[in-house]
N, CA, C and O atoms as CSV, one atom per row, in Angstrom:
chain,resi,resn,atom,element,x,y,z
A,1,MET,N,N,-21.353,19.070,-25.252
A,1,MET,CA,C,-20.375,19.333,-26.283
A,1,MET,C,C,-20.315,20.839,-26.521
A,1,MET,O,O,-21.329,21.532,-26.426
A,2,LYS,N,N,-19.128,21.336,-26.829
A,2,LYS,CA,C,-18.934,22.754,-27.073
A,2,LYS,C,C,-19.577,23.166,-28.390
A,2,LYS,O,O,-19.576,22.402,-29.355
A,3,ASP,N,N,-20.133,24.392,-28.424
A,3,ASP,CA,C,-20.716,24.898,-29.664
A,3,ASP,C,C,-19.653,25.230,-30.700
A,3,ASP,O,O,-19.915,25.144,-31.900
A,4,ASN,N,N,-18.476,25.603,-30.266
A,4,ASN,CA,C,-17.421,26.023,-31.184
A,4,ASN,C,C,-16.351,24.940,-31.377
A,4,ASN,O,O,-15.185,25.260,-31.608
A,5,LEU,N,N,-16.726,23.711,-31.287
A,5,LEU,CA,C,-15.808,22.589,-31.421
A,5,LEU,C,C,-15.253,22.538,-32.840
A,5,LEU,O,O,-16.007,22.498,-33.812
A,6,LYS,N,N,-13.944,22.540,-32.945
A,6,LYS,CA,C,-13.282,22.421,-34.249
A,6,LYS,C,C,-12.583,21.073,-34.287
A,6,LYS,O,O,-11.802,20.736,-33.397
A,7,LEU,N,N,-12.876,20.309,-35.332
A,7,LEU,CA,C,-12.330,18.962,-35.454
A,7,LEU,C,C,-11.223,18.929,-36.490
A,7,LEU,O,O,-11.219,19.693,-37.456
A,8,GLU,N,N,-10.285,18.022,-36.259
A,8,GLU,CA,C,-9.213,17.795,-37.218
A,8,GLU,C,C,-9.070,16.293,-37.434
A,8,GLU,O,O,-9.140,15.510,-36.487
A,9,THR,N,N,-8.872,15.903,-38.670
A,9,THR,CA,C,-8.717,14.492,-39.016
A,9,THR,C,C,-7.322,14.022,-38.618
A,9,THR,O,O,-6.320,14.642,-38.974
A,10,VAL,N,N,-7.271,12.916,-37.874
A,10,VAL,CA,C,-5.983,12.353,-37.462
A,10,VAL,C,C,-5.691,11.032,-38.165
A,10,VAL,O,O,-4.556,10.556,-38.145
A,11,ALA,N,N,-6.698,10.445,-38.780
A,11,ALA,CA,C,-6.523,9.213,-39.551
A,11,ALA,C,C,-7.704,9.073,-40.497
A,11,ALA,O,O,-8.783,9.606,-40.243
A,12,SER,N,N,-7.493,8.361,-41.573
A,12,SER,CA,C,-8.581,8.102,-42.512
A,12,SER,C,C,-8.400,6.711,-43.107
A,12,SER,O,O,-7.286,6.198,-43.205
A,13,THR,N,N,-9.516,6.116,-43.500
A,13,THR,CA,C,-9.498,4.744,-44.000
A,13,THR,C,C,-10.725,4.514,-44.876
A,13,THR,O,O,-11.667,5.306,-44.852
A,14,ASN,N,N,-10.714,3.457,-45.627
A,14,ASN,CA,C,-11.899,3.039,-46.380
A,14,ASN,C,C,-12.724,2.033,-45.593
A,14,ASN,O,O,-13.785,1.611,-46.052
A,15,PHE,N,N,-12.254,1.643,-44.419
A,15,PHE,CA,C,-12.880,0.571,-43.672
A,15,PHE,C,C,-13.427,1.070,-42.335
A,15,PHE,O,O,-12.651,1.404,-41.440
A,16,PRO,N,N,-14.753,1.125,-42.187
A,16,PRO,CA,C,-15.340,1.579,-40.922
A,16,PRO,C,C,-14.845,0.780,-39.711
A,16,PRO,O,O,-14.697,1.343,-38.626
A,17,ALA,N,N,-14.594,-0.496,-39.875
A,17,ALA,CA,C,-14.114,-1.306,-38.751
A,17,ALA,C,C,-12.735,-0.835,-38.280
A,17,ALA,O,O,-12.455,-0.838,-37.081
A,18,LEU,N,N,-11.892,-0.440,-39.202
A,18,LEU,CA,C,-10.571,0.077,-38.832
A,18,LEU,C,C,-10.708,1.429,-38.129
A,18,LEU,O,O,-9.965,1.724,-37.193
A,19,ALA,N,N,-11.646,2.237,-38.578
A,19,ALA,CA,C,-11.906,3.508,-37.901
A,19,ALA,C,C,-12.311,3.261,-36.447
A,19,ALA,O,O,-11.951,4.033,-35.559
A,20,GLU,N,N,-13.055,2.190,-36.211
A,20,GLU,CA,C,-13.451,1.846,-34.845
A,20,GLU,C,C,-12.244,1.421,-34.006
A,20,GLU,O,O,-12.204,1.680,-32.803
A,21,VAL,N,N,-11.268,0.775,-34.630
A,21,VAL,CA,C,-10.038,0.420,-33.918
A,21,VAL,C,C,-9.320,1.703,-33.505
A,21,VAL,O,O,-8.887,1.835,-32.360
A,22,TYR,N,N,-9.193,2.655,-34.445
A,22,TYR,CA,C,-8.583,3.948,-34.119
A,22,TYR,C,C,-9.338,4.612,-32.970
A,22,TYR,O,O,-8.732,5.106,-32.019
A,23,ARG,N,N,-10.662,4.616,-33.069
A,23,ARG,CA,C,-11.481,5.254,-32.028
A,23,ARG,C,C,-11.200,4.616,-30.668
A,23,ARG,O,O,-10.976,5.320,-29.683
A,24,SER,N,N,-11.212,3.312,-30.618
A,24,SER,CA,C,-11.011,2.591,-29.365
A,24,SER,C,C,-9.654,2.912,-28.738
A,24,SER,O,O,-9.562,3.182,-27.541
A,25,ILE,N,N,-8.624,2.880,-29.544
A,25,ILE,CA,C,-7.276,3.153,-29.046
A,25,ILE,C,C,-7.173,4.587,-28.533
A,25,ILE,O,O,-6.605,4.834,-27.470
A,26,LEU,N,N,-7.723,5.523,-29.291
A,26,LEU,CA,C,-7.658,6.927,-28.875
A,26,LEU,C,C,-8.512,7.196,-27.636
A,26,LEU,O,O,-8.079,7.910,-26.731
A,27,GLU,N,N,-9.711,6.636,-27.588
A,27,GLU,CA,C,-10.568,6.845,-26.417
A,27,GLU,C,C,-9.952,6.246,-25.163
A,27,GLU,O,O,-10.060,6.826,-24.083
A,28,ASP,N,N,-9.310,5.095,-25.293
A,28,ASP,CA,C,-8.629,4.491,-24.144
A,28,ASP,C,C,-7.519,5.399,-23.617
A,28,ASP,O,O,-7.176,5.351,-22.436
A,29,ALA,N,N,-6.960,6.229,-24.508
A,29,ALA,CA,C,-5.898,7.165,-24.118
A,29,ALA,C,C,-6.460,8.492,-23.620
A,29,ALA,O,O,-5.700,9.380,-23.234
A,30,GLY,N,N,-7.784,8.634,-23.627
A,30,GLY,CA,C,-8.399,9.833,-23.083
A,30,GLY,C,C,-8.828,10.880,-24.096
A,30,GLY,O,O,-9.273,11.959,-23.707
A,31,PHE,N,N,-8.706,10.590,-25.377
A,31,PHE,CA,C,-9.141,11.531,-26.404
A,31,PHE,C,C,-10.634,11.376,-26.662
A,31,PHE,O,O,-11.176,10.273,-26.584
A,32,GLN,N,N,-11.293,12.486,-26.968
A,32,GLN,CA,C,-12.689,12.431,-27.412
A,32,GLN,C,C,-12.647,12.311,-28.932
A,32,GLN,O,O,-12.082,13.172,-29.607
A,33,VAL,N,N,-13.240,11.254,-29.472
A,33,VAL,CA,C,-13.092,10.913,-30.887
A,33,VAL,C,C,-14.436,10.984,-31.602
A,33,VAL,O,O,-15.475,10.620,-31.051
A,34,PHE,N,N,-14.389,11.459,-32.835
A,34,PHE,CA,C,-15.558,11.523,-33.700
A,34,PHE,C,C,-15.214,10.818,-35.004
A,34,PHE,O,O,-14.097,10.937,-35.507
A,35,ILE,N,N,-16.176,10.087,-35.545
A,35,ILE,CA,C,-15.993,9.406,-36.831
A,35,ILE,C,C,-16.916,10.074,-37.840
A,35,ILE,O,O,-18.126,10.150,-37.627
A,36,ALA,N,N,-16.347,10.555,-38.935
A,36,ALA,CA,C,-17.129,11.169,-40.004
A,36,ALA,C,C,-17.276,10.172,-41.145
A,36,ALA,O,O,-16.335,9.451,-41.476
A,37,ASN,N,N,-18.438,10.139,-41.730
A,37,ASN,CA,C,-18.746,9.272,-42.889
A,37,ASN,C,C,-18.754,7.794,-42.528
A,37,ASN,O,O,-18.557,6.941,-43.393
A,38,GLU,N,N,-18.977,7.491,-41.267
A,38,GLU,CA,C,-18.928,6.104,-40.813
A,38,GLU,C,C,-19.934,5.217,-41.544
A,38,GLU,O,O,-19.653,4.052,-41.827
A,39,TYR,N,N,-21.095,5.770,-41.845
A,39,TYR,CA,C,-22.141,4.971,-42.481
A,39,TYR,C,C,-22.302,5.271,-43.965
A,39,TYR,O,O,-23.214,4.754,-44.610
A,40,ALA,N,N,-21.431,6.094,-44.499
A,40,ALA,CA,C,-21.482,6.385,-45.931
A,40,ALA,C,C,-20.939,5.172,-46.681
A,40,ALA,O,O,-20.032,4.495,-46.195
A,41,PRO,N,N,-21.482,4.901,-47.844
A,41,PRO,CA,C,-20.947,3.767,-48.613
A,41,PRO,C,C,-19.515,4.048,-49.040
A,41,PRO,O,O,-19.174,5.165,-49.427
A,42,THR,N,N,-18.695,3.029,-48.964
A,42,THR,CA,C,-17.318,3.166,-49.431
A,42,THR,C,C,-17.176,2.363,-50.715
A,42,THR,O,O,-17.701,1.256,-50.841
A,43,TYR,N,N,-16.476,2.929,-51.634
A,43,TYR,CA,C,-16.299,2.311,-52.940
A,43,TYR,C,C,-14.826,2.084,-53.197
A,43,TYR,O,O,-13.980,2.900,-52.832
A,44,VAL,N,N,-14.537,0.965,-53.831
A,44,VAL,CA,C,-13.156,0.674,-54.181
A,44,VAL,C,C,-12.675,1.783,-55.112
A,44,VAL,O,O,-13.351,2.137,-56.077
A,45,GLY,N,N,-11.507,2.319,-54.811
A,45,GLY,CA,C,-10.938,3.380,-55.636
A,45,GLY,C,C,-11.105,4.770,-55.039
A,45,GLY,O,O,-10.378,5.688,-55.418
A,46,LEU,N,N,-12.039,4.944,-54.121
A,46,LEU,CA,C,-12.156,6.239,-53.453
A,46,LEU,C,C,-11.214,6.228,-52.252
A,46,LEU,O,O,-11.192,5.271,-51.479
A,47,ALA,N,N,-10.459,7.268,-52.106
A,47,ALA,CA,C,-9.421,7.287,-51.078
A,47,ALA,C,C,-9.959,7.679,-49.715
A,47,ALA,O,O,-10.497,8.772,-49.540
A,48,ASN,N,N,-9.816,6.800,-48.769
A,48,ASN,CA,C,-9.987,7.086,-47.352
A,48,ASN,C,C,-11.185,7.964,-47.030
A,48,ASN,O,O,-11.034,9.133,-46.673
A,49,SER,N,N,-12.353,7.403,-47.156
A,49,SER,CA,C,-13.567,8.193,-46.970
A,49,SER,C,C,-14.082,8.234,-45.536
A,49,SER,O,O,-14.917,9.081,-45.219
A,50,VAL,N,N,-13.612,7.343,-44.654
A,50,VAL,CA,C,-14.029,7.353,-43.259
A,50,VAL,C,C,-12.944,8.093,-42.467
A,50,VAL,O,O,-11.780,7.694,-42.469
A,51,LEU,N,N,-13.346,9.180,-41.787
A,51,LEU,CA,C,-12.388,10.050,-41.119
A,51,LEU,C,C,-12.468,9.899,-39.606
A,51,LEU,O,O,-13.555,9.892,-39.027
A,52,VAL,N,N,-11.320,9.780,-38.981
A,52,VAL,CA,C,-11.213,9.734,-37.526
A,52,VAL,C,C,-10.762,11.124,-37.099
A,52,VAL,O,O,-9.704,11.601,-37.509
A,53,GLN,N,N,-11.585,11.770,-36.263
A,53,GLN,CA,C,-11.310,13.158,-35.922
A,53,GLN,C,C,-11.302,13.369,-34.416
A,53,GLN,O,O,-11.993,12.677,-33.668
A,54,VAL,N,N,-10.502,14.340,-33.991
A,54,VAL,CA,C,-10.461,14.785,-32.597
A,54,VAL,C,C,-10.515,16.308,-32.607
A,54,VAL,O,O,-10.388,16.938,-33.657
A,55,GLU,N,N,-10.706,16.892,-31.422
A,55,GLU,CA,C,-10.691,18.342,-31.316
A,55,GLU,C,C,-9.333,18.856,-31.802
A,55,GLU,O,O,-8.295,18.273,-31.489
A,56,ALA,N,N,-9.350,19.939,-32.560
A,56,ALA,CA,C,-8.141,20.459,-33.187
A,56,ALA,C,C,-7.001,20.676,-32.199
A,56,ALA,O,O,-5.837,20.454,-32.534
A,57,SER,N,N,-7.326,21.105,-30.996
A,57,SER,CA,C,-6.277,21.358,-30.001
A,57,SER,C,C,-5.573,20.081,-29.550
A,57,SER,O,O,-4.480,20.149,-28.989
A,58,GLN,N,N,-6.178,18.924,-29.785
A,58,GLN,CA,C,-5.591,17.642,-29.395
A,58,GLN,C,C,-5.047,16.853,-30.583
A,58,GLN,O,O,-4.541,15.744,-30.410
A,59,ALA,N,N,-5.145,17.410,-31.776
A,59,ALA,CA,C,-4.816,16.658,-32.983
A,59,ALA,C,C,-3.365,16.195,-33.029
A,59,ALA,O,O,-3.106,15.029,-33.326
A,60,GLU,N,N,-2.422,17.071,-32.745
A,60,GLU,CA,C,-1.014,16.674,-32.811
A,60,GLU,C,C,-0.706,15.559,-31.818
A,60,GLU,O,O,0.007,14.610,-32.145
A,61,ALA,N,N,-1.241,15.672,-30.612
A,61,ALA,CA,C,-1.016,14.633,-29.601
A,61,ALA,C,C,-1.646,13.311,-30.039
A,61,ALA,O,O,-1.062,12.248,-29.829
A,62,ALA,N,N,-2.823,13.370,-30.642
A,62,ALA,CA,C,-3.498,12.153,-31.096
A,62,ALA,C,C,-2.730,11.498,-32.239
A,62,ALA,O,O,-2.585,10.276,-32.270
A,63,LYS,N,N,-2.240,12.304,-33.176
A,63,LYS,CA,C,-1.446,11.759,-34.290
A,63,LYS,C,C,-0.190,11.077,-33.763
A,63,LYS,O,O,0.158,9.976,-34.189
A,64,LYS,N,N,0.483,11.743,-32.833
A,64,LYS,CA,C,1.702,11.165,-32.262
A,64,LYS,C,C,1.376,9.861,-31.534
A,64,LYS,O,O,2.108,8.879,-31.653
A,65,PHE,N,N,0.280,9.856,-30.786
A,65,PHE,CA,C,-0.127,8.652,-30.067
A,65,PHE,C,C,-0.387,7.503,-31.042
A,65,PHE,O,O,0.051,6.378,-30.801
A,66,LEU,N,N,-1.094,7.776,-32.135
A,66,LEU,CA,C,-1.373,6.730,-33.126
A,66,LEU,C,C,-0.086,6.215,-33.760
A,66,LEU,O,O,0.064,5.009,-33.961
A,67,GLU,N,N,0.835,7.107,-34.074
A,67,GLU,CA,C,2.112,6.687,-34.659
A,67,GLU,C,C,2.889,5.791,-33.699
A,67,GLU,O,O,3.462,4.778,-34.101
A,68,GLU,N,N,2.900,6.183,-32.419
A,68,GLU,CA,C,3.628,5.404,-31.414
A,68,GLU,C,C,2.985,4.040,-31.162
A,68,GLU,O,O,3.653,3.117,-30.696
A,69,ASN,N,N,1.694,3.911,-31.467
A,69,ASN,CA,C,0.972,2.665,-31.214
A,69,ASN,C,C,0.540,1.971,-32.499
A,69,ASN,O,O,-0.439,1.224,-32.504
A,70,ALA,N,N,1.252,2.210,-33.573
A,70,ALA,CA,C,0.908,1.623,-34.873
A,70,ALA,C,C,0.894,0.098,-34.820
A,70,ALA,O,O,0.120,-0.536,-35.537
A,71,ASP,N,N,1.733,-0.494,-33.986
A,71,ASP,CA,C,1.763,-1.960,-33.881
A,71,ASP,C,C,0.431,-2.511,-33.387
A,71,ASP,O,O,0.021,-3.594,-33.805
A,72,ALA,N,N,-0.250,-1.785,-32.507
A,72,ALA,CA,C,-1.547,-2.227,-31.993
A,72,ALA,C,C,-2.624,-2.159,-33.065
A,72,ALA,O,O,-3.600,-2.908,-33.029
A,73,ILE,N,N,-2.438,-1.261,-34.010
A,73,ILE,CA,C,-3.423,-1.083,-35.082
A,73,ILE,C,C,-3.219,-2.117,-36.173
A,73,ILE,O,O,-4.183,-2.605,-36.762
A,74,GLY,N,N,-1.964,-2.452,-36.442
A,74,GLY,CA,C,-1.676,-3.479,-37.435
A,74,GLY,C,C,-1.395,-2.956,-38.825
A,74,GLY,O,O,-1.139,-3.737,-39.740
A,75,GLU,N,N,-1.439,-1.631,-39.000
A,75,GLU,CA,C,-1.067,-1.038,-40.282
A,75,GLU,C,C,-0.741,0.426,-40.062
A,75,GLU,O,O,-1.133,1.013,-39.053
A,76,PRO,N,N,-0.018,1.019,-41.015
A,76,PRO,CA,C,0.351,2.429,-40.854
A,76,PRO,C,C,-0.885,3.320,-40.806
A,76,PRO,O,O,-1.883,3.047,-41.473
A,77,VAL,N,N,-0.811,4.373,-40.022
A,77,VAL,CA,C,-1.907,5.327,-39.916
A,77,VAL,C,C,-1.866,6.249,-41.109
A,77,VAL,O,O,-0.817,6.807,-41.434
A,78,THR,N,N,-3.002,6.415,-41.764
A,78,THR,CA,C,-3.111,7.269,-42.932
A,78,THR,C,C,-3.886,8.509,-42.584
A,78,THR,O,O,-4.948,8.437,-41.966
A,79,GLU,N,N,-3.356,9.659,-42.981
A,79,GLU,CA,C,-4.056,10.918,-42.785
A,79,GLU,C,C,-4.599,11.398,-44.112
A,79,GLU,O,O,-4.193,10.941,-45.180
A,80,GLU,N,N,-5.522,12.326,-44.016
A,80,GLU,CA,C,-6.144,12.912,-45.196
A,80,GLU,C,C,-5.144,13.727,-45.963
A,80,GLU,O,O,-5.481,14.304,-46.996
């Protein structure tokens, strides 16, 4: 992994399982994906605490890919 890796959030959710769906779809498309706060407790009322992130240089392409494949996810993609 690069020492100067800069990440950008492309989706966020309160549900770690949904973050894994995002990860799977993005990785299948060739993106390197990172999940932030995956094991942090999520509480009802806190907005989108699990973050799906990719390298900043790939963020726009990843967001577009998620939007184009929203049907596979089953709900609209939410960003931070």
